[in-house]
C-alpha angles and dihedrals in degrees: 000000000000104000134169109261094010116173093207094118091052098042096101090055099040102042097063088054093049094048099038094108100026114145125218111285091002114154119248111206123197097193097185097030100166109163092002090233091145099031092058089062096055124083133203126044110354140179123196120194135176132165091225101093092194092057092051091046087054093054093043090049091054089051090057095043097248115190109265131224104224099173103067106174125187088251092054091045091052092048092052091045090055090052090049093049090050089049088222123110107216100148102013137046124223093269093052093048090049093046096047093042098049098035094047100032120107116255094350092297098130109220094332095077101048129238118324102198122148125329134162093000094308126115102212094182092054090047092052092049092048093049093047094050089054087066095050100092092039090061100041096113099038115121105227126202136174107212141123108270091240092061094070120100107185112204097201133034110284138181105240123193120193122193095181130182101279116244112261096011131109113281131207120262103279132152094240127036116239114268105216097183091054091047095053090050089051088053091054094049094044093049091051088056089064102268125127107233121191124184132195112213141123093247139009139187117283094258091065121080126216109237097176138011140174134183112238141171114241121202113219095167133007089260101036135063133177131210111237137165115233110212139186116211136194130188112259093213 
């Protein structure tokens, strides 16, 4: 699935680092799973979590072979967006709002980016649907949740990957803005409980070490790009 901030292009480099010390039957947890573009390339026991309940309803619906809406018009997109903005599902359930929003949303931005539709001979909705359905079988046995990351209490040592909202960048439409200071403290405490916690960000506190990095160009508008360094951090302990 095309998704804002996706790590799909880095997956082949990041995954071997994440799984280097993975034990047999150890859980791999993608705590901010988004478009599952990294999770669909990991085997074994897996947990996918995201605070966006509509996104998780989408993935769970695909797991249970929900009937799909393939003709997502601008009118249908607008109608579902109105329901989403009202936070009341009169004509759609959570799966349908998630499906319409992410399949029809521009550049993987859900309803925040407007309707993608057809432009320049390309059908962006059809492309998003096709790419997402390719992931369906790869995610069949994933246990999906929609919780705040801090609500998890893992009973056995896990490998936990966190692709958080980057500090100082545009966030998705959520009720509460992401508290980075609180998150880094959670990483410290969780690591000290025996879990391996990895975080994707541009920067991290001094007690976290960078275990991978790569220079990239980031598009912020169709006519403007920025040079950034993607990094993967782990608590030094």
